[in-house]
C-alpha positions in Angstrom: 91.6 103.9 104.4 92.7 105.3 107.7 95.6 103.0 108.3 96.6 104.0 111.8 93.9 104.2 114.5 95.7 104.4 117.9 95.1 106.6 120.9 97.3 105.8 124.0 96.5 109.0 125.9 94.4 112.1 126.2 97.4 114.4 125.6 99.3 112.8 122.7 99.6 114.9 119.5 96.2 114.9 117.8 96.4 113.5 114.3 92.8 113.3 113.1 89.4 114.2 114.5 85.7 113.8 113.7 83.6 116.9 114.1 80.0 118.0 113.2 79.2 121.5 112.2 75.9 122.6 113.8 73.2 121.7 111.3 69.8 123.2 110.4 68.0 120.8 112.8 69.3 122.9 115.8 67.3 125.9 114.5 64.1 123.8 115.0 64.6 123.4 118.7 61.7 125.2 120.5 61.5 126.1 124.2 58.9 123.4 124.7 61.1 120.7 123.3 64.6 121.9 124.4 64.6 119.8 127.5 63.7 116.5 125.9 66.4 117.2 123.3 68.9 117.8 126.2 69.4 121.5 125.6 69.0 123.9 128.5 67.9 126.7 126.1 67.3 127.5 122.5 70.4 128.6 120.6 71.1 130.9 117.6 72.4 128.8 114.7 74.4 131.4 112.8 76.3 132.4 115.9 76.9 128.7 116.8 78.2 128.0 113.3 80.5 131.0 113.4 82.0 129.8 116.7 82.3 126.2 115.4 84.0 127.4 112.2 86.6 129.2 114.4 87.1 126.0 116.3 87.6 123.8 113.2 89.9 126.4 111.6 92.2 126.2 114.7 92.2 122.4 114.4 92.9 122.6 110.7 96.0 124.7 111.3 97.3 122.2 113.8 96.5 118.9 112.0 95.6 119.8 108.4 92.2 120.5 107.0 92.0 117.0 105.5 92.3 115.5 108.9 89.2 117.3 110.3 86.5 114.8 109.3 82.9 115.9 109.1 80.2 113.5 110.2 77.8 114.5 107.4 80.5 113.8 104.8 81.3 110.4 106.4 77.7 109.4 106.3 77.4 110.4 102.7 80.5 108.5 101.7 79.2 105.5 103.6 75.9 105.6 101.7 77.8 105.8 98.4 80.2 103.0 99.3 77.8 100.1 99.2 74.1 100.0 98.0 73.5 97.2 100.5 74.7 99.4 103.3 72.0 102.0 102.5 69.3 99.3 102.5 70.6 97.9 105.8 70.8 101.3 107.5 67.4 102.4 106.3 65.9 99.3 107.9 67.3 100.4 111.2 66.1 104.0 110.8 62.6 103.0 109.8 62.3 100.6 112.7 63.7 103.0 115.3 61.8 106.1 114.1 58.6 104.0 113.5 58.2 105.5 110.1 55.1 104.7 108.0 55.8 102.8 104.7 55.0 105.9 102.7 57.8 107.9 104.4 60.3 105.1 104.0 59.5 105.0 100.2 60.1 108.8 100.1 63.4 108.5 101.9 64.6 105.6 99.7 63.8 107.7 96.6 66.1 110.5 97.7 69.6 110.8 96.3 72.5 110.2 98.7 73.1 113.9 99.4 69.5 114.7 100.3 69.1 111.6 102.3 72.2 112.3 104.3 70.9 115.8 105.2 67.5 114.5 106.2 69.0 111.7 108.3 70.9 114.3 110.3 68.5 117.2 110.4 65.3 115.3 110.3 63.8 117.6 107.7 63.7 117.8 103.9 65.1 121.3 103.1 63.3 121.3 99.7 59.8 120.8 101.2 60.3 121.7 104.9 58.7 118.3 105.7 59.8 117.0 109.0 60.4 113.2 109.1 61.7 113.0 112.7 63.4 115.1 115.4 66.8 116.7 115.0 69.9 115.3 116.7 71.4 118.5 118.0 73.8 116.8 120.4 75.6 115.3 117.4 77.9 118.3 117.7 79.4 116.6 120.7 81.2 114.0 118.7 83.4 112.8 121.6 80.3 111.0 122.9 79.6 108.8 119.9 82.8 106.7 119.9 86.1 106.5 121.7 89.5 105.1 120.6 91.2 103.0 123.3 94.7 102.1 122.2 94.0 100.3 118.9 90.3 99.6 119.4 87.2 101.7 118.8 84.4 101.6 121.3 81.1 102.6 119.7 79.1 104.0 122.6 75.5 103.7 123.6 73.6 106.8 124.7 71.5 107.0 127.9 68.9 109.3 126.5 66.5 108.5 123.6 67.2 112.0 122.1 70.7 110.7 121.1 69.8 107.2 119.8 69.9 108.2 116.1 73.5 109.5 116.8 74.3 105.9 117.7 72.8 104.6 114.5 74.7 107.2 112.4 78.0 106.4 114.2 77.5 102.6 113.8 76.8 103.1 110.2 80.0 105.1 109.6 82.2 102.6 111.4 80.6 99.6 109.8 80.4 100.8 106.2 82.8 103.7 105.5 85.8 102.5 103.5 88.2 104.1 105.9 87.1 101.9 108.8 86.4 98.6 107.0 89.7 97.1 108.2 88.8 97.7 111.8 85.7 95.5 111.5 87.7 92.8 109.7 90.4 92.9 112.4 87.7 92.8 115.1 88.9 96.1 116.6 85.4 97.5 116.9 83.5 97.1 120.2 79.9 97.9 119.8 78.0 98.6 123.0 74.7 98.4 121.1 75.2 94.7 120.4 72.7 93.2 122.8 74.1 89.7 122.4 77.5 91.0 123.7 76.1 93.7 126.0 72.7 92.6 127.3 70.9 94.3 130.2 71.6 92.9 133.7 69.4 90.3 135.3 67.8 93.1 137.3 67.1 95.1 134.2 70.0 97.7 134.4 70.6 98.7 130.8 73.9 99.4 129.0 74.8 103.0 128.5 78.2 104.7 128.3 78.8 108.0 126.5 82.2 109.1 125.2 82.5 111.9 127.7 82.7 109.3 130.4 85.8 107.6 128.9 89.4 108.8 129.2 92.6 107.1 128.2 95.1 108.4 130.7 97.9 106.3 129.2 98.3 103.0 127.3 97.6 101.0 130.5 94.8 103.0 132.2 91.3 103.7 131.0 88.9 105.8 133.2 85.2 105.2 132.8 82.7 107.5 134.7 79.6 106.2 136.4 77.4 109.3 136.0 74.1 110.6 134.9 74.7 109.0 131.5 76.8 105.9 132.2 75.8 102.9 134.3 77.8 100.5 136.6 76.5 97.5 134.6 77.8 99.0 131.4 81.2 99.6 133.1 81.6 96.1 134.2 80.4 94.6 130.9 82.8 96.7 128.8 85.7 96.2 131.3 85.4 92.4 130.8 85.5 92.7 127.0 88.5 95.0 127.2 90.4 92.6 129.4 89.5 89.6 127.3 90.9 91.3 124.2 94.0 92.6 126.0 93.1 96.2 125.0 94.1 97.7 128.4 95.6 96.6 131.7 93.7 98.7 134.2 90.1 100.1 134.1 89.1 102.6 136.7 85.5 103.3 137.6 85.1 107.0 138.5 81.9 107.5 140.5 80.5 111.1 140.4 77.2 112.6 141.4 74.4 111.7 139.1 73.5 115.3 138.3 73.2 117.2 135.0 75.9 119.6 136.1 78.4 116.7 136.0 76.9 114.7 133.2 80.3 113.2 132.2 83.7 113.0 133.8 85.1 115.3 131.1 82.9 118.1 132.6 84.9 117.9 135.8 88.5 117.3 134.6 90.7 117.1 131.5 94.3 116.0 131.2 96.1 118.9 129.4 99.8 118.3 129.9 102.0 115.6 131.4 101.9 117.2 134.8 98.7 119.2 134.6 95.0 118.4 134.9 92.3 121.1 134.9 89.8 120.1 137.5 86.7 121.0 139.5 88.0 121.1 143.0 84.9 119.9 145.1 84.7 116.6 143.2 88.2 115.9 141.8 90.3 117.1 144.7 88.0 117.0 147.7 86.1 113.9 146.7 82.6 115.3 147.1 80.2 112.4 146.5 82.9 110.7 144.5 85.4 107.8 144.6 87.5 105.7 142.3 87.6 101.9 142.0 90.5 100.4 140.0 90.2 97.0 138.4 93.3 95.2 137.0 93.4 92.6 134.3 94.8 90.1 136.7 91.8 90.4 139.0 93.2 92.8 141.7 90.9 95.7 142.9 91.4 98.8 145.0 89.6 102.0 145.9 90.5 105.6 146.4 88.5 108.4 148.1 89.1 110.9 145.4 90.1 111.3 141.8 93.2 113.3 142.7 94.4 110.7 145.2 94.0 108.0 142.5 95.9 110.1 139.9 98.8 110.8 142.3 99.1 107.3 143.6 98.9 105.4 140.3 99.4 107.8 137.4 101.7 110.7 138.3 102.8 111.7 141.8 103.8 115.2 140.5 100.4 115.9 138.9 99.2 119.5 139.4 95.5 120.4 139.4 94.6 123.6 137.7 91.3 124.5 139.4 88.3 125.8 137.4 87.2 129.1 138.7 90.6 129.3 140.4 89.0 127.1 143.1 86.9 129.9 144.4 83.1 129.9 144.9 80.8 130.9 143.2 83.2 131.1 140.2 84.2 127.5 140.3 80.6 126.4 140.1 79.8 128.9 137.3 82.8 128.0 135.3 82.4 124.2 135.7 78.9 124.7 134.3 80.3 126.7 131.4 82.8 123.9 130.7 85.9 125.4 132.1 87.1 121.8 132.8 86.1 120.4 129.4 89.0 121.0 126.9 90.4 119.5 123.7 94.1 118.8 124.1 95.9 119.1 120.8 99.3 118.1 122.1 101.0 118.2 125.6 100.5 121.7 127.0 98.3 122.9 124.1 94.5 122.8 124.5 91.4 124.5 123.2 88.7 125.7 125.7 85.8 128.1 125.9 86.3 131.9 126.1 83.8 132.5 129.0 85.8 131.2 132.0 88.0 134.2 133.1 88.9 132.8 136.6 90.0 129.5 135.1 92.2 131.4 132.7 93.8 133.1 135.7 94.5 129.6 137.1 96.1 128.6 133.8 98.3 131.6 133.8 99.4 131.0 137.4 100.5 127.5 136.3 102.7 128.9 133.6 100.4 128.7 130.6 100.0 131.4 128.0 96.4 132.2 127.0 95.5 133.4 123.5 92.2 134.1 121.9 91.5 131.8 119.0 91.0 134.8 116.6 94.5 136.0 117.5 96.0 132.6 116.9 94.3 132.4 113.5 95.8 135.7 112.4 99.2 134.5 113.3 98.8 131.0 111.8 97.3 132.4 108.6 100.2 134.7 108.1 102.8 132.0 108.9 102.0 128.4 108.0 104.7 127.1 110.3 103.3 129.0 113.4 101.0 126.2 114.6 103.8 123.7 114.5 106.0 125.9 116.6 103.4 126.1 119.4 104.5 123.8 122.2 104.2 123.7 126.0 103.1 126.7 128.0 100.6 127.9 125.3 96.9 127.5 126.0 94.3 128.8 123.5 90.7 129.5 124.4 88.5 128.7 121.5 85.6 131.1 120.8 82.9 128.4 121.3 
């Protein structure tokens, strides 16, 4: 059992993380179907796995290999935990995927290991028979669930291509032995529960993905209204969070409904107490964006930009490290290549992508050290205490 589930900020020391190594389903993406599977191009699986392995190796040096949890292993352990769980889950899968009875029988006849692989990749590796589409976006595990203080919010995807990810994550949090106590303690909030989160009277559906949720501190939660997350979902979740006393303030961050800015984590990330890496046109200048803050006691207020909200309510000394160094066309290029989308390991230590040179310059100018992930791994492998010694003013681009 995972005894302590608690996230009071984006920058606190990471203790445990759920990841998913790119699976064989990604190799089945064709140019014709890339768009409907939410990929802008087809990708090379061996290279993708190589980069992901570097990423998880870095994580393992910081938090321990046993604390880097793999989705496929969690699904397998959930299947083994309770035979009734398997039956329950397969009912959902068969209904959602509209599987003929013959295919359901074939899936039910598989052992747990094979079934787990098929549920994730969509294909039987022994026969190459394709049961359903892959879920290539499962590699973005931030999107499937978010910890807000001591509660877990199981998200609901906007796009049909990600629905099976929702089923897999619900299955894990409902049936895996490590999370059973959260269900018993009513610390799971499931956005897929239509009784608790129904569509609006005008038909607006519920959808919030994890990239649109940020815990700035134990009192403030930010939720983006974007291409993937709706205002109705925001207000529905806000009400539940207040009723359960999970958080004191929930801020709606309205950003352009464009693929370039699909989530708020694509335009800014909190990386240190006094530093946020940000896309200047939206975060600082407020282009087609604003922030509404809702308090548990019913008070509301509005800010013309994300930076103004941050400085007024979170930290007046906050510095904004600008993607692309705030220069066009580099800021547009490097926002697209996720220069603002980092994983913060602890205050001042974060992982990012290695293809954003102008953003790296901005980090250096703000006093951060930049190191390639491969160089870090050499040092950490030679000295097991090295990762623990890394503190503020170190910034490590991951080769991913």
